[in-house]
C-alpha positions in Angstrom: -0.3 -52.0 27.0 0.5 -52.3 30.7 0.1 -49.7 33.6 3.8 -48.8 33.2 3.6 -48.0 30.3 0.2 -46.0 30.5 1.6 -42.9 32.3 4.0 -41.0 30.3 6.0 -38.3 31.6 7.8 -35.6 29.0 10.0 -32.7 29.9 8.8 -29.4 29.0 10.9 -27.8 26.2 13.5 -25.3 27.3 11.7 -22.0 26.2 8.8 -23.5 28.1 10.0 -24.2 31.1 11.6 -20.4 31.7 8.3 -19.1 30.4 6.7 -20.9 33.1 9.0 -19.6 35.3 8.3 -16.2 34.3 4.5 -16.7 34.2 4.5 -18.4 37.7 5.7 -15.3 39.3 2.7 -13.6 38.4 4.0 -11.9 35.0 1.0 -10.6 34.9 -0.4 -7.3 36.8 -3.6 -8.4 36.7 -3.8 -12.3 37.3 -7.6 -12.7 36.2 -6.7 -12.8 32.7 -5.7 -16.0 32.9 -9.4 -17.0 32.7 -9.8 -15.0 29.7 -7.1 -16.9 27.8 -8.8 -20.5 28.6 -12.6 -19.3 27.6 -10.7 -18.0 24.2 -9.2 -20.9 23.3 -12.4 -22.9 24.5 -14.1 -20.4 21.9 -11.7 -21.1 19.1 -12.3 -25.1 20.0 -16.0 -24.7 19.3 -15.5 -22.5 16.3 -12.9 -25.4 14.5 -15.2 -28.1 15.0 -18.2 -26.3 14.0 -16.4 -25.5 11.0 -15.2 -29.5 10.5 -18.9 -30.6 10.9 -19.4 -29.1 7.6 -17.5 -31.4 5.6 -18.4 -34.4 8.2 -21.3 -34.2 10.1 -20.2 -37.4 12.2 -18.5 -35.0 14.2 -21.4 -32.7 15.1 -21.6 -32.3 18.7 -24.9 -33.8 20.3 -25.6 -30.8 22.2 -25.2 -27.3 21.2 -21.9 -25.8 21.5 -21.1 -24.0 24.7 -18.3 -23.2 27.7 -19.2 -24.4 31.1 -17.6 -23.3 34.4 -17.6 -25.4 37.5 -16.2 -25.1 40.8 -15.4 -27.2 43.1 -15.1 -26.4 47.2 -12.8 -28.8 48.3 -10.1 -29.1 47.1 -10.8 -25.5 45.6 -10.2 -25.6 41.6 -12.3 -24.3 38.7 -12.9 -25.9 35.5 -13.6 -24.5 31.8 -15.2 -27.3 29.6 -15.8 -27.0 26.1 -17.7 -29.2 23.9 -15.2 -28.3 20.4 -12.7 -29.9 18.0 -10.6 -31.5 21.6 -7.2 -33.0 21.2 -5.3 -36.5 20.4 -1.9 -37.6 22.2 0.2 -35.7 19.1 -1.9 -32.6 19.9 -1.1 -32.6 23.2 2.6 -32.7 22.8 2.4 -30.0 20.2 0.6 -27.7 22.0 1.1 -28.1 25.6 4.9 -29.1 25.2 6.6 -26.5 22.9 6.7 -23.7 21.3 6.8 -24.1 17.8 8.0 -20.8 16.8 11.0 -19.2 15.6 13.1 -16.9 17.9 11.6 -18.2 21.1 15.0 -18.1 22.6 15.1 -14.1 21.6 11.9 -14.1 23.0 12.4 -15.5 27.0 15.6 -13.2 26.8 13.6 -10.4 25.8 11.1 -10.9 28.7 13.7 -11.6 31.1 15.5 -8.2 30.2 12.8 -5.9 29.9 10.5 -6.4 33.3 8.5 -3.3 32.5 7.3 -4.6 29.2 6.4 -8.0 30.5 2.9 -7.6 29.7 3.5 -5.8 25.9 6.2 -8.8 25.5 3.9 -12.1 26.4 1.0 -10.7 24.7 3.5 -10.3 21.2 4.0 -14.6 21.5 0.7 -15.6 22.4 0.9 -18.2 25.0 -1.9 -17.6 26.9 -2.6 -21.6 28.0 0.3 -21.2 30.6 -1.4 -18.0 32.3 -3.0 -20.7 34.4 -0.1 -21.6 36.2 -0.7 -18.2 37.6 -3.3 -19.0 39.8 -2.9 -23.1 39.9 0.0 -25.7 41.4 -1.5 -27.7 39.0 -3.2 -28.2 35.9 -5.1 -31.0 34.4 -6.7 -31.5 30.9 -9.3 -34.0 30.3 -9.7 -34.0 26.1 -10.7 -36.1 23.2 -10.8 -35.3 19.8 -13.6 -35.4 17.6 -14.1 -38.3 15.4 -11.9 -40.2 17.6 -12.6 -42.8 20.6 -9.6 -42.3 23.2 -9.3 -40.1 25.4 -6.4 -38.3 27.4 -5.4 -36.8 30.6 -2.7 -33.9 30.6 -1.2 -32.9 33.7 1.8 -30.4 34.9 2.5 -28.4 37.9 4.3 -26.2 35.5 7.7 -26.8 37.2 9.9 -28.7 34.0 7.5 -32.1 33.3 4.4 -32.9 32.0 2.2 -36.3 31.8 0.1 -37.8 29.5 -2.3 -41.0 30.2 -5.1 -42.6 28.9 -8.1 -41.5 30.2 -12.3 -41.3 29.4 -14.4 -38.9 28.3 -18.1 -39.3 26.8 -17.9 -36.4 24.3 -15.3 -34.9 22.2 -13.9 -31.6 23.9 -11.6 -30.2 26.6 -11.6 -29.8 30.2 -9.2 -27.9 31.4 -9.0 -28.1 35.5 -7.0 -25.6 37.5 -6.1 -26.8 41.1 -6.2 -23.3 42.9 -2.7 -21.9 44.9 -3.7 -20.7 48.3 -3.3 -17.1 47.2 -5.9 -17.5 44.3 -8.7 -18.9 46.1 -11.0 -15.8 44.6 -11.1 -17.5 41.4 -13.0 -20.1 43.4 -15.8 -17.9 44.3 -19.1 -17.1 41.8 -19.3 -13.7 42.5 -15.4 -13.2 41.1 -16.3 -15.5 37.9 -18.8 -13.4 36.9 -17.2 -10.1 36.9 -14.3 -11.5 34.9 -16.5 -13.0 32.6 -18.7 -10.2 31.9 -15.5 -7.8 31.6 -13.3 -9.7 29.2 -15.5 -12.2 27.5 -19.1 -10.7 26.9 -18.7 -10.9 23.7 -18.0 -14.7 23.2 -19.8 -16.0 20.2 -20.7 -19.2 22.4 -22.5 -19.2 25.3 -20.4 -18.9 28.8 -22.3 -21.1 31.5 -21.8 -21.5 35.3 -24.5 -24.0 36.8 -27.6 -22.8 34.8 -26.9 -19.6 34.3 -25.4 -18.2 30.9 -22.9 -15.5 31.7 -22.1 -13.6 28.7 -24.9 -12.6 25.8 -23.3 -15.2 23.4 -23.6 -12.7 20.5 -21.2 -11.9 17.8 -19.2 -8.5 18.7 -19.0 -7.8 14.6 -22.8 -7.9 14.4 -24.0 -5.5 16.1 -24.0 -1.5 15.6 -20.7 0.1 15.8 -22.4 3.2 17.6 -23.8 0.1 20.2 -20.3 -1.1 21.2 -17.8 0.8 23.4 -14.5 1.3 23.6 -14.0 -1.4 26.2 -15.8 -3.8 24.5 -13.9 -3.5 21.3 -10.8 -3.6 23.4 -11.5 -6.8 24.9 -13.0 -8.2 21.7 -9.5 -7.4 20.0 -7.8 -9.3 23.1 -9.7 -12.2 22.6 -9.5 -12.9 19.1 -5.9 -12.2 18.4 -4.7 -13.4 22.1 -2.9 -9.9 23.0 -2.7 -7.8 26.0 -2.3 -4.5 24.5 -4.5 -1.9 23.5 -5.5 -1.7 19.6 -4.2 1.1 18.2 -7.0 1.6 15.7 -10.3 -0.3 15.2 -12.0 -0.4 12.0 -15.4 -2.0 12.1 -17.4 -1.6 8.9 -20.6 -3.1 7.0 -20.6 -3.4 3.4 -23.8 -4.1 1.7 -24.4 -4.5 -2.0 -23.2 -6.7 -4.5 -21.4 -8.7 -2.2 -22.2 -8.3 2.0 -19.6 -8.6 4.1 -18.6 -7.2 7.9 -15.2 -6.6 8.9 -13.7 -5.6 12.3 -10.4 -5.1 12.1 -7.5 -3.7 14.6 -3.9 -2.6 13.9 -2.0 -3.5 17.2 -0.1 -1.1 19.5 3.0 -3.4 19.8 4.5 -5.7 17.2 3.0 -8.8 17.0 6.4 -11.3 17.7 5.6 -13.3 14.7 5.5 -10.4 12.1 9.0 -10.9 10.4 8.3 -15.2 9.9 8.9 -16.2 6.4 5.5 -17.5 6.0 4.4 -13.9 6.8 1.0 -15.6 7.7 -2.5 -13.7 8.5 -4.1 -13.5 11.5 -7.6 -12.1 10.5 -10.6 -14.5 11.0 -12.8 -15.5 8.3 -16.1 -16.3 9.0 -19.5 -17.4 6.8 -22.8 -16.5 8.5 -20.9 -16.5 11.8 -19.4 -20.0 11.3 -15.5 -20.0 11.3 -13.7 -21.0 8.3 -10.2 -20.1 8.2 -7.7 -17.6 9.9 -4.1 -17.9 8.4 -5.2 -17.3 4.5 -3.5 -14.9 2.4 -6.8 -14.7 0.3 -8.4 -12.6 2.3 -5.9 -10.3 3.8 -2.5 -9.5 1.5 0.6 -10.3 3.1 1.7 -6.4 3.4 -1.6 -6.0 6.0 -0.8 -8.9 7.7 -0.2 -6.5 11.5 -4.0 -6.6 10.9 -6.1 -8.7 13.8 -9.8 -9.2 13.8 -12.7 -11.0 12.1 -14.6 -10.9 8.6 -17.6 -12.3 8.0 -19.7 -12.6 5.1 -23.6 -13.2 4.0 -22.5 -14.2 0.7 -19.4 -17.0 0.5 -20.4 -20.4 0.6 -20.6 -22.3 4.1 -19.2 -25.6 2.5 -15.9 -23.4 1.2 -13.3 -25.4 1.6 -9.3 -23.6 2.3 -8.1 -25.1 -0.7 -11.0 -23.3 -2.3 -10.6 -19.8 -0.8 -7.4 -19.3 -3.5 -9.5 -19.5 -6.1 -12.7 -17.7 -5.2 -13.5 -14.8 -7.1 -15.9 -13.3 -4.2 -13.4 -13.8 -1.6 -10.8 -11.9 -4.1 -13.4 -8.7 -4.0 -13.9 -8.4 -0.1 -10.1 -8.6 -0.1 -9.8 -5.4 -2.4 -12.9 -3.9 -0.6 -10.5 -4.6 2.7 -7.3 -3.4 1.3 -8.6 -0.4 0.2 -11.0 0.5 2.9 -7.6 0.2 5.3 -5.3 2.3 3.3 -8.1 4.9 3.4 -8.1 5.2 7.3 -4.6 4.9 7.3 -4.7 8.1 5.3 -6.8 9.7 7.5 -5.0 8.9 10.3 -1.6 9.8 8.8 -3.2 13.7 7.7 -4.8 13.8 10.8 -2.7 12.3 13.6 1.0 12.4 12.2 2.9 11.8 15.8 0.7 8.7 16.4 0.9 7.7 12.7 4.6 8.4 13.3 4.7 5.4 15.8 2.6 3.3 13.7 4.6 3.5 11.1 7.9 2.3 13.7 6.0 -0.8 13.6 4.5 -1.9 10.5 6.2 0.7 7.7 8.8 -1.9 6.9 5.9 -4.8 6.2 3.4 -2.0 4.3 5.8 -0.9 2.0 5.8 -4.7 1.1 2.5 -3.9 -1.2 4.6 -1.2 -3.0 6.2 -4.6 -4.5 3.2 -7.1 -4.8 0.4 -5.0 -5.0 0.4 -2.9 -8.3 -2.8 -2.6 -8.6 -2.7 -0.1 -5.1 0.5 0.6 -5.3 -0.4 4.4 -5.6 -2.4 4.6 -2.6 0.1 2.5 -0.5 2.7 5.4 -1.7 0.4 7.8 -0.1 0.4 6.4 3.0 4.2 6.0 3.4 6.4 7.9 5.4 10.2 8.5 5.6 12.9 9.4 7.1 15.0 11.8 6.0 17.7 14.9 6.8 14.9 17.5 6.7 14.0 19.5 9.5 12.4 16.7 12.1 9.8 13.8 11.6 9.0 11.4 9.2 7.7 12.5 5.8 5.8 11.9 2.9 6.5 12.0 -0.8 4.2 15.0 -1.3 6.2 16.8 1.3 9.6 16.5 0.1 8.6 17.5 -2.9 7.3 20.6 -2.2 10.4 21.3 -0.3 12.5 20.9 -2.9 15.2 23.2 -4.3 15.0 25.2 -7.1 17.4 23.7 -9.7 16.6 20.2 -8.3 15.4 17.7 -10.4 15.2 14.4 -8.5 14.0 13.0 -5.0 17.1 11.8 -3.7 17.7 9.0 -1.2 20.6 7.0 0.6 19.6 2.9 1.4 21.1 1.1 3.9 20.5 -0.9 7.4 20.5 2.2 9.9 18.9 5.5 9.5 21.2 6.8 12.5 24.1 5.9 11.1 23.1 6.6 7.2 22.8 10.2 8.2 26.3 10.2 9.4 27.4 9.3 5.7 29.8 11.4 4.0 27.6 10.5 1.1 25.9 13.4 2.5 27.9 16.2 2.8 27.5 18.1 -0.1 23.5 17.6 -0.2 24.1 19.4 3.5 25.8 22.0 2.3 23.2 22.9 -0.3 20.7 22.4 1.9 18.7 19.7 -0.1 17.2 16.8 1.7 18.0 13.0 1.0 15.9 10.3 2.1 17.3 7.7 4.4 16.1 4.5 3.7 16.9 1.6 6.1 14.3 -1.1 5.3 15.6 -4.3 3.4 12.5 -4.1 1.1 13.5 -0.2 0.3 16.0 -1.7 -2.7 13.3 -3.7 -4.1 10.6 -1.6 -4.1 12.6 1.2 -5.9 13.1 -1.2 -8.7 9.5 -0.8 -9.6 9.0 2.5 -8.4 10.9 4.9 -10.1 9.5 7.7 -9.9 7.3 10.3 -7.7 5.0 13.6 -9.3 7.1 13.2 -12.6 10.7 13.7 -10.0 12.8 10.2 -10.5 14.6 8.5 -7.3 18.0 9.1 -7.6 20.5 7.1 -5.1 23.3 9.8 -3.8 25.9 6.9 -3.5 25.4 5.9 -7.3 26.7 8.3 -10.0 28.0 11.6 -10.1 26.6 13.9 -7.9 25.6 17.0 -9.7 24.7 20.1 -7.1 26.0 22.9 -9.3 22.8 23.4 -10.7 21.2 23.8 -7.5 20.3 26.6 -5.6 22.2 27.3 -2.6 20.2 28.6 1.0 21.1 32.0 1.2 22.6 31.6 4.1 25.6 30.1 2.3 26.2 32.7 0.0 28.5 34.4 1.7 30.7 31.6 2.9 33.7 31.3 1.1 34.8 28.2 -0.7 38.1 26.1 0.4 40.4 26.1 -2.4 40.4 23.0 -4.3 43.5 20.8 -5.5 44.3 19.8 -8.6 44.1 16.3 -8.4 44.8 15.1 -12.0 47.9 13.6 -11.2 47.2 12.2 -7.8 44.3 10.6 -9.8 46.5 8.8 -12.1 49.0 7.7 -9.3 46.0 6.0 -7.5 44.3 4.7 -10.0 47.8 3.1 -11.4 48.6 1.5 -7.9 44.8 0.2 -7.2 44.3 -1.3 -10.4 41.2 -3.0 -10.6 40.0 -2.8 -6.7 38.5 0.1 -7.9 36.8 0.9 -11.4 37.7 4.7 -11.2 39.0 7.4 -9.2 37.2 10.8 -9.7 37.3 14.4 -7.8 34.4 14.8 -5.7 31.1 17.3 -5.3 29.2 15.3 -2.9 31.9 15.6 -0.3 32.7 18.8 2.0 34.4 16.9 5.0 35.7 13.3 4.8 38.6 12.8 2.4 37.1 9.9 0.6 33.9 7.6 -0.6 33.0 5.0 -2.4 30.2 5.1 -5.0 28.5 2.6 -7.5 29.0 4.1 -10.9 26.1 4.8 -13.2 24.1 1.9 -14.5 25.9 -0.4 -11.6 23.9 -1.9 -9.1 23.2 0.7 -5.7 26.0 -0.1 -3.0 23.0 -1.3 -0.1 21.5 -3.7 -3.0 24.6 -5.0 -3.9 25.3 -5.7 -0.2 22.0 -7.3 0.7 22.4 -9.7 -2.4 25.6 -10.9 -1.2 24.2 -11.2 2.2 21.6 -13.9 1.0 23.6 -15.9 -1.3 22.0 -14.0 -4.6 25.2 -12.6 -5.6 28.9 -13.9 -5.2 31.0 -10.9 -6.1 30.1 -7.0 -6.3 31.3 -4.7 -9.1 34.4 -2.8 -8.7 33.3 0.7 -7.1 34.5 4.4 -8.4 36.8 5.9 -5.5 35.9 10.0 -4.7 38.3 12.4 -3.4 37.4 15.7 -2.1 39.7 18.3 -3.7 39.1 20.7 -0.7 40.2 18.3 2.0 43.7 18.9 3.2 45.2 15.2 3.1 44.2 15.1 -0.2 45.6 18.6 -1.3 49.2 17.2 0.7 48.8 13.9 -1.4 48.3 16.1 -4.9 51.2 18.0 -4.1 53.6 15.5 -3.1 52.5 14.0 -6.5 53.8 17.5 -8.1 56.9 17.4 -6.0 57.9 13.9 -6.4 57.5 12.1 -10.0 59.2 9.0 -8.8 56.8 6.3 -9.6 58.2 4.2 -6.9 56.9 6.7 -3.9 56.0 4.4 -1.4 54.4 6.4 0.8 51.7 7.2 -1.7 51.1 3.7 -2.4 50.4 3.2 1.0 48.1 6.1 1.0 46.4 5.3 -2.0 45.4 1.5 -0.3 44.7 3.4 3.0 42.0 5.8 1.5 40.2 2.3 -0.4 40.2 0.9 2.9 39.1 4.1 5.2 36.2 4.6 2.4 35.2 1.3 3.4 35.4 1.1 6.7 33.0 4.4 6.6 30.3 1.7 5.0 30.3 -0.4 7.6 32.6 -3.2 5.6 36.2 -4.9 6.8 39.2 -4.0 4.5 39.7 -7.1 3.0 43.4 -7.4 4.2 43.6 -6.4 7.9 47.0 -7.5 8.5 48.2 -5.2 5.2 46.1 -2.2 6.3 47.6 -2.1 10.0 51.0 -2.5 8.1 50.5 0.4 6.1 48.7 2.3 9.0 51.7 2.3 11.1 54.4 3.1 8.5 52.2 6.5 7.2 52.0 7.1 11.3 55.4 6.5 11.9 56.0 9.0 9.0 53.9 11.4 10.4 55.4 11.6 14.0 58.4 11.8 12.4 58.2 15.2 10.7 
């Protein structure tokens, strides 16, 4: 290879370049966290090599695993070295040149738009290495992958490009050297470094050394008794293991002894991790066997509906030789998974009962994910349902199903709900009008998973779930509130002739036309007939290409509405079946019902033409 070819120059992925501009401008209010991130990365590299040596002893380092810090006086620089797994040329390109995550562009836009919460956003995304550019004018990464002879030097000033060239390194591992900026010389002071490591990295399971001095306890935090661990230590361990910047919303530290021994230290984040809704639905809880790192992203340890959890699980009873492939069929791991899931649900139940306002914040972040378990985990479905909370038309806050049932009206025999994409919009739906008039509470279900778990759970406490957008709304058997007993009911028009005229005009565009018992203020609404697919489920399946054409729906007319009453009178006074105004009105009513549900009239031109004609007639009177 010629000298010209030895050193290659690459441009950062566009999003990385934008991110570096933000980071270099002191994104974090506390710049010292850059060292925590780099030490965490070094710890992860040692963990990965220690696991790899279980199947290939030739990869083992010649010295015990350790992370070494070195300070250079002139020019001032700080190096963080490890003897972990290392990287090759391809790893450098993938790891330090791109951000291989979906939604990266949206993340960058959010960073630019929300300057007040940049720390939370950057923590959600997990790009800790780039924090080095807060304090460094140039970063060098000298690395050699375990089992390979070639070493490489990655270098960048963080301004749009980086270089990779062959280098020399005696052992596997990585050394990150920061050439410190003039305003960051404090990070070349030994006392400052000792303080940072003690503050942020005391719990790292490998020795962190500065010269001959070990700066941390080098003891796995989860092996210590919970009573001996401070809140601050838990917080820093959470930030280390998850590369996050928020504080944990809840900490669960449990040791299980018996037939299958294991220890878990799990955290619920305060903010949503950025990858929470990515299709892979990966877990980010690390599995250890006797403090030896095995894996992080397995669903065989943490179910997908608890993927918001961060932390570690360590078992003394699993085999050290277990492969990631064998994890899928290991019955002991399956038992640990069940035990952890039950414990987490138990903790969430306590939190929901004792601190409902705090739990509401948790539910806003992770409720949609947790409800996936109602579909996927049949064995624990009842326990999951206990910790589920729902928005409703009831008085304030979220409600459990048990609380909803306790408030049901005399004569009410079903748990009523309406499903859609936005709880605020659902709360304004005309379908709710009759239920509000009767004081009947309705659940507002706005998560995509809601329609699917309702296919598996059809009742609660012997009360069936019933969509208010499907089937007839028979509210007559439900007692009115006392305050409404003296309220005179609006006179209802005889709609028989109007219904016949509208049916004749709309034909197959509707399944039926009926007088409504659910409407009090709006003139019309669309519902699915009994036995047909619910309106929102049909909409979801169409959007995802799983359904091409939906069923025609039922158009309901409000017999108490002035517009409907006038149209009904028109059919009685004018028996002419060619009444053009009545025909236009029939189509306008159908389009109005569609628009209220967020749909677009199938023929906007005809809709505009009809609306113009009817408005002209109205103003001509």
